C-alpha positions in Angstrom: 0.0 0.0 0.0 2.8 2.4 0.9 4.5 1.7 -2.5 1.3 2.3 -4.4 0.6 5.5 -2.4 4.1 6.7 -3.1 3.7 6.0 -6.8 0.3 7.7 -6.9 1.7 10.8 -5.2 4.6 10.9 -7.6 2.3 10.6 -10.5 0.1 13.4 -9.2 3.1 15.6 -8.5 4.3 15.1 -12.0 0.9 16.0 -13.3 0.8 19.2 -11.3 4.3 20.2 -12.4 3.3 19.5 -16.1 0.2 21.7 -15.7 2.1 24.5 -14.1 4.7 24.5 -17.0 1.8 24.3 -19.5 0.1 27.3 -18.0 3.4 29.3 -18.0 3.9 28.5 -21.7 0.4 29.3 -22.7 -0.1 32.5 -20.7 1.6 34.8 -23.2 -0.8 33.5 -25.9 -3.8 34.0 -23.6 -2.6 37.5 -22.7 -2.2 38.4 -26.4 -5.7 37.3 -27.1 -7.0 39.0 -23.9 -5.6 42.4 -24.9 -6.9 42.0 -28.5 -10.4 41.5 -27.2 -10.4 44.7 -25.1 -10.6 47.6 -27.5 -9.7 51.1 -26.2 -7.9 49.8 -23.2 -4.3 50.7 -22.4 -1.8 48.1 -21.1 -2.0 49.5 -17.6 -5.8 49.2 -17.5 -6.1 45.8 -19.1 -8.3 43.4 -17.1 -7.4 39.8 -16.5 -10.5 38.7 -18.2 -12.2 40.3 -21.3 -15.4 41.3 -19.4 -16.7 43.3 -22.4 -15.0 41.7 -25.4 -15.0 43.5 -28.7 -13.9 42.7 -32.3 -12.9 46.1 -33.5 -9.2 45.4 -33.1 -9.6 42.3 -35.3 -11.5 44.3 -37.9 -8.7 46.8 -38.1 -6.1 44.1 -38.2 -7.8 42.3 -41.1 -8.4 45.6 -42.9 -4.7 46.5 -42.8 -3.1 43.1 -42.9 -5.4 41.1 -45.1 -3.3 41.5 -48.2 -0.1 40.6 -46.4 -1.8 37.4 -45.0 -2.7 36.4 -48.6 0.9 37.1 -49.7 2.3 35.0 -46.9 -0.1 32.2 -47.7 0.9 32.2 -51.4 4.6 32.3 -50.5 4.4 29.6 -47.9 2.4 27.2 -50.1 4.7 27.9 -53.0 7.7 27.2 -50.9 6.2 23.9 -49.8 5.6 22.8 -53.4 9.1 23.8 -54.5 10.8 22.3 -51.4 9.0 18.9 -51.7 9.6 18.7 -55.5 13.3 19.0 -54.8 13.6 17.2 -51.5 11.7 14.0 -52.4 13.8 12.9 -55.4 17.0 13.9 -53.6 16.1 11.9 -50.5 15.1 8.9 -52.6 18.5 9.0 -54.4 20.4 9.2 -51.1 18.3 6.4 -49.5 17.8 3.9 -52.3 20.2 4.3 -55.2 23.4 3.7 -53.2 25.1 6.8 -54.4 28.8 7.1 -53.6 29.5 9.7 -50.9 25.8 9.6 -49.8 26.7 10.0 -46.1 28.9 12.9 -46.9 26.1 14.6 -48.8 23.7 14.1 -45.9 26.3 15.5 -43.5 26.9 18.5 -45.9 23.1 19.1 -46.0 23.0 19.3 -42.2 26.0 21.7 -42.2 24.0 24.1 -44.4 21.6 24.6 -41.5 24.4 26.1 -39.5 25.0 29.0 -42.0 23.6 32.3 -40.5 20.5 33.5 -42.4 21.9 37.0 -42.9 24.8 35.5 -44.8 22.5 33.6 -47.2 20.2 36.7 -47.5 23.0 39.0 -48.6 24.3 36.4 -51.1 20.9 35.9 -52.5 20.3 39.6 -52.9 23.3 40.0 -55.1 22.1 37.1 -57.3 18.5 38.2 -57.3 19.5 41.7 -58.6 21.1 40.0 -61.6 18.2 37.6 -62.1 15.5 40.3 -61.6 13.9 38.4 -58.7 14.0 41.2 -56.2 10.5 42.3 -55.1 8.8 39.3 -56.6 6.7 36.4 -55.3 8.9 33.9 -57.2 12.0 35.2 -55.5 10.5 34.9 -52.0 9.1 31.4 -52.8 12.6 30.1 -53.9 14.3 31.7 -50.9 11.8 30.4 -48.4 11.9 26.9 -50.0 15.6 26.8 -49.2 14.8 27.2 -45.5 13.1 23.8 -45.3 15.1 22.0 -48.0 17.9 20.5 -45.8 15.5 19.4 -43.1 13.1 17.9 -45.6 15.9 15.9 -47.3 17.2 14.5 -44.1 13.7 13.6 -42.8 12.6 12.0 -46.0 15.8 10.1 -46.4 15.5 8.7 -42.9 12.1 7.3 -43.8 12.9 6.1 -47.4 15.9 4.1 -46.1 13.4 1.9 -44.3 11.4 1.1 -47.5 12.3 -2.4 -48.7 14.1 -2.3 -52.1 12.1 -5.4 -53.1 8.9 -3.2 -53.2 10.4 -0.9 -55.9 12.1 -3.8 -57.7 8.7 -5.7 -57.9 7.1 -2.6 -59.5 10.0 -2.4 -62.1 9.6 -6.1 -62.9 6.0 -5.4 -63.7 7.1 -2.9 -66.3 7.2 0.3 -64.3 10.2 2.7 -64.8 12.3 4.0 -61.9 10.4 7.3 -62.0 7.0 5.6 -62.2 7.9 3.4 -59.2 9.0 6.5 -57.3 5.8 8.3 -58.0 3.3 5.5 -57.5 5.1 3.4 -54.9 7.6 5.4 -52.9 5.7 8.7 -52.5 2.4 7.2 -51.3 4.3 5.1 -48.8 6.1 8.2 -47.6 2.9 10.2 -47.2 3.4 10.9 -43.4 7.0 12.1 -43.9 6.0 14.3 -46.9 3.3 15.9 -44.8 5.7 16.5 -41.9 8.3 18.0 -44.2 5.7 20.1 -45.9 4.4 21.3 -42.6 7.8 22.4 -41.3 8.6 24.1 -44.6 5.3 26.0 -44.4 6.1 27.1 -40.8 9.6 28.2 -41.8 8.3 30.2 -44.7 5.4 31.6 -42.8 7.6 32.9 -40.0 10.4 34.2 -42.3 11.5 37.7 -41.7 15.1 37.9 -42.9 14.4 37.1 -46.5 11.2 39.2 -46.5 13.2 42.2 -45.3 16.3 41.7 -47.4 14.8 40.7 -50.7 12.0 43.3 -50.8 12.7 47.0 -51.3 9.1 48.1 -52.1 5.6 47.3 -50.8 4.7 45.3 -53.9 5.3 42.0 -52.1 5.0 42.2 -48.3 4.6 39.1 -46.2 2.8 39.2 -42.8 6.0 39.2 -40.8 7.4 42.3 -42.5 3.9 44.0 -42.5 3.6 43.3 -38.7 7.0 44.8 -38.1 6.0 48.0 -39.9 2.6 48.0 -38.3 4.0 47.8 -34.7 6.3 50.8 -35.5 3.3 52.8 -36.6 0.9 51.7 -33.8 3.2 51.3 -30.9 0.7 53.0 -28.6 -2.3 50.9 -29.8 -1.4 47.5 -28.4 -5.0 46.1 -28.9 -4.6 46.4 -32.7 -1.0 45.1 -32.5 -2.1 42.0 -30.5 -5.0 41.4 -32.8 -2.6 41.4 -35.7 -0.4 38.9 -34.0 -3.4 36.6 -33.2 -4.6 36.8 -36.8 -1.1 35.9 -38.2 -0.9 32.9 -35.8 -4.2 31.4 -36.8 -3.2 29.7 -40.1 -0.2 28.1 -38.6 -2.1 26.9 -35.6 -4.9 25.4 -37.7 -2.3 23.6 -39.8 -0.6 22.2 -36.8 -3.8 20.9 -35.3 -5.0 19.3 -38.5 -1.6 17.6 -39.3 -0.4 16.6 -35.8 -1.1 12.9 -36.2 0.8 12.9 -39.5 3.7 14.7 -37.9 4.0 12.2 -35.1 4.0 9.3 -37.6 6.3 11.1 -40.0 9.0 11.9 -37.4 9.0 8.3 -36.0 8.5 6.6 -39.3 12.2 6.2 -40.1 13.2 5.1 -36.6 12.4 1.5 -37.1 13.3 -0.5 -40.2 
């Protein structure tokens, strides 16, 4: 009985500690939403609960940031398409084709994640000027796709290594080409890993600020991160509108995470067991 009681107390203590940590982590998000729901209130007079919630801050946020939200959505989705179109064949080649120096290539891919973003942004700007890609959606899509490309290659390769070669060989015996087997066999099997890689690439692109600031010199293409930065500077005393803008910008990413969470769990652990 004593052992059971001790185990029960330890379990309850761990639960309490986990709940406290969760509350601490979620409180900034709650406070952001709380301020956004209290129009006309200063930070000093903000109540702990929105007793008289209003939506005027959100209306102003959508009115001023709606175009930037659409721009970020187009850029993020485009980055996902470009990234997966490049990462999936690269990962398949590294995992299944027995390329010489494959391990060195994977290691080099990981090393690229350590290069500071400002270094890449400055190098890209010089190239983009010559290619006429500055202030363009295509330029931002390509730049943001590079953020998730190394991670996607490593993740997809880790899963594709576990795919039995006999499966692909059986399809080729039936008359399929290597490319057909890749599209019809390997990609469907790798669905969870593809969704996971796409999700992280979307989040990388959605939250990008460095490329948005460096590769844009006009207001023609302005993602939500850059737009929020400028909006905060112009409305530094109106924190209700600023917080409403932050909430609105976080909604698409939050919805995507909730919808894709089961695929993320399966995709990350998929390559851990062969």
